[in-house]
C-alpha positions as CSV (number, residue, x, y, z in Angstrom):
1,X,0.0,0.0,-0.1
2,X,2.8,2.4,0.8
3,X,4.2,2.1,-2.7
4,X,0.7,2.6,-4.1
5,X,0.3,5.9,-2.1
6,X,3.7,7.0,-3.2
7,X,3.4,6.3,-6.8
8,X,0.0,7.7,-7.0
9,X,0.8,11.0,-5.1
10,X,4.6,11.5,-5.7
11,X,4.9,11.9,-1.8
12,X,6.8,9.9,0.7
13,X,5.0,8.3,3.6
14,X,6.7,9.8,6.5
15,X,4.6,9.0,9.6
16,X,1.9,6.5,10.4
17,X,-0.7,7.0,13.3
18,X,-2.4,3.9,14.3
19,X,-4.3,2.3,17.3
20,X,-2.6,-0.3,19.3
21,X,-4.5,-3.0,17.4
22,X,-2.8,-6.2,16.9
23,X,-2.8,-5.9,13.1
24,X,-0.5,-2.9,13.5
25,X,1.9,-4.3,16.3
26,X,3.4,-7.3,14.6
27,X,7.1,-7.6,14.4
28,X,7.1,-7.7,10.6
29,X,5.1,-4.7,10.2
30,X,7.3,-2.7,12.8
31,X,10.3,-4.0,10.7
32,X,8.8,-2.8,7.5
33,X,8.2,0.7,8.9
34,X,11.6,0.8,10.2
35,X,13.1,-0.3,6.9
36,X,11.1,2.2,4.9
37,X,11.8,5.2,7.5
38,X,8.3,5.4,8.5
39,X,7.8,6.9,11.9
40,X,5.2,5.2,14.1
41,X,2.7,7.1,16.3
42,X,0.6,4.7,18.3
43,X,-2.5,6.2,20.3
44,X,-3.1,5.0,23.9
45,X,-5.4,2.0,24.4
46,X,-9.0,2.8,24.7
47,X,-8.6,6.4,23.6
48,X,-10.1,6.6,20.2
49,X,-10.2,10.5,20.4
50,X,-6.5,10.4,19.9
51,X,-7.2,9.3,16.3
52,X,-10.3,11.3,16.0
53,X,-10.4,11.7,12.1
54,X,-10.4,8.1,11.6
55,X,-12.8,7.2,14.3
56,X,-15.2,9.8,12.9
57,X,-14.8,8.5,9.5
58,X,-15.4,4.9,10.8
59,X,-18.6,6.3,12.3
60,X,-19.7,7.9,9.1
61,X,-19.2,5.1,7.1
62,X,-21.1,2.7,9.5
63,X,-24.0,5.1,9.8
64,X,-24.2,5.4,6.0
65,X,-24.0,1.6,5.6
66,X,-26.9,1.2,8.4
67,X,-29.1,3.8,6.5
68,X,-28.6,2.2,3.1
69,X,-29.2,-1.3,4.4
70,X,-32.3,-0.1,6.4
71,X,-33.7,1.8,3.4
72,X,-33.2,-1.3,1.2
73,X,-34.8,-3.6,3.8
74,X,-31.5,-5.7,3.9
75,X,-30.4,-4.5,7.5
76,X,-30.8,-8.1,8.8
77,X,-28.5,-9.4,6.0
78,X,-25.2,-9.5,8.1
79,X,-23.2,-10.8,4.9
80,X,-24.1,-7.7,3.2
81,X,-22.6,-5.2,5.6
82,X,-19.3,-5.3,4.0
83,X,-20.8,-4.4,0.7
84,X,-22.7,-1.5,2.2
85,X,-19.6,-0.1,4.0
86,X,-17.6,-0.4,0.9
87,X,-20.4,1.4,-1.2
88,X,-20.4,4.1,1.6
89,X,-16.7,4.6,1.3
90,X,-17.1,4.7,-2.5
91,X,-19.5,7.6,-2.1
92,X,-17.5,9.4,0.5
93,X,-14.5,9.4,-1.8
94,X,-16.6,10.8,-4.7
95,X,-18.3,13.6,-2.8
96,X,-17.2,17.2,-2.0
97,X,-15.7,17.9,1.4
98,X,-16.0,21.0,3.3
99,X,-12.6,20.5,4.8
100,X,-11.1,20.5,1.4
101,X,-12.8,23.7,0.0
102,X,-15.5,21.4,-1.5
103,X,-13.2,19.5,-3.7
104,X,-13.6,15.8,-4.3
105,X,-11.1,13.3,-2.7
106,X,-11.0,11.1,-5.8
107,X,-10.3,14.2,-8.0
108,X,-7.4,15.1,-5.7
109,X,-6.0,11.7,-5.7
110,X,-6.3,10.8,-9.5
111,X,-6.1,14.5,-10.9
112,X,-9.2,13.7,-13.1
113,X,-12.6,15.0,-12.8
114,X,-15.2,12.6,-11.2
115,X,-17.6,11.0,-13.4
116,X,-21.0,10.5,-11.6
117,X,-22.7,8.7,-14.6
118,X,-22.3,5.3,-13.0
119,X,-23.9,6.0,-9.6
120,X,-26.8,3.7,-8.8
121,X,-29.4,3.3,-6.2
122,X,-28.1,0.8,-3.7
123,X,-30.1,-2.5,-3.9
124,X,-32.0,-1.6,-7.1
125,X,-32.8,-4.3,-9.6
126,X,-30.2,-5.1,-11.9
127,X,-29.8,-7.4,-14.9
128,X,-26.3,-8.7,-15.8
129,X,-25.6,-10.0,-19.2
130,X,-24.6,-13.6,-19.3
131,X,-23.8,-16.0,-22.0
132,X,-24.8,-19.7,-21.0
133,X,-25.3,-21.0,-24.7
134,X,-27.5,-20.2,-27.6
135,X,-30.8,-21.1,-25.9
136,X,-30.2,-19.9,-22.2
137,X,-31.4,-16.6,-20.9
138,X,-29.1,-13.7,-21.8
139,X,-29.5,-12.0,-18.4
140,X,-29.6,-12.9,-14.8
141,X,-31.7,-10.9,-12.4
142,X,-29.7,-9.4,-9.4
143,X,-29.6,-6.5,-6.9
144,X,-27.0,-3.8,-7.3
145,X,-24.7,-3.7,-4.1
146,X,-21.7,-1.3,-5.1
147,X,-18.7,-0.7,-7.2
148,X,-16.0,-2.9,-8.1
149,X,-12.7,-1.7,-6.6
150,X,-10.0,-3.1,-9.0
151,X,-11.9,-2.8,-12.2
152,X,-14.6,-0.7,-13.9
153,X,-17.9,-2.6,-13.0
154,X,-20.6,-3.2,-10.6
155,X,-20.9,-5.5,-7.5
156,X,-24.2,-7.5,-7.9
157,X,-25.9,-10.0,-5.7
158,X,-27.6,-12.7,-7.6
159,X,-30.1,-14.6,-5.4
160,X,-31.4,-17.2,-7.8
161,X,-32.3,-20.1,-5.9
162,X,-29.6,-22.3,-7.3
163,X,-26.6,-19.9,-7.0
164,X,-26.7,-17.2,-4.5
165,X,-23.5,-15.3,-5.1
166,X,-21.8,-12.0,-5.6
167,X,-20.9,-11.3,-9.2
168,X,-18.9,-8.4,-10.9
169,X,-20.1,-7.2,-14.1
170,X,-19.9,-4.3,-16.5
171,X,-22.6,-5.1,-18.9
172,X,-25.5,-4.3,-16.6
173,X,-29.0,-2.8,-17.1
174,X,-30.5,-1.2,-14.0
175,X,-34.1,-0.6,-13.3
176,X,-34.0,2.3,-10.6
177,X,-37.5,3.3,-11.4
178,X,-38.9,-0.1,-10.0
179,X,-37.2,0.5,-6.6
180,X,-38.5,4.3,-6.6
181,X,-42.0,3.4,-7.6
182,X,-42.4,0.7,-5.1
183,X,-41.2,2.8,-2.2
184,X,-38.4,0.3,-1.3
């Protein structure tokens, strides 16, 4: 991740602030930071206010995910929380921020203007194109959950009885009107 940040921003990672969580206290991680010349700053245990920016963002992401799941009638689907938080993060990164003079994080990071044409309503019906042979259906009914992180596509939940699974697809038709007119 350090190399990605430095390559994309042309800036060196100098200091890393973390809590004392076990994922940040391993010998391998400490050695990596030392070898890269990254100074460590660890917060005091059970004092999240010392890392306030991160803690507030965690709260923001969870609140938005909770709202999206509740509005979609999926709050009880614990396996979809990750998808909702990921989508909330995507939306935060593509929204103007007052702390940045209403600039968009994605624009600052990439240097390119943000394209909002791919935004969709969470849980709207979606039909992903498939090719299972000449006589098989050409689309599979899914619901929209979010945006693929490493490719230009969408994350969809296919709930067909025989194959409940998450799929990634770029070739999708969305029916947001059905969601808007049904009230859910």
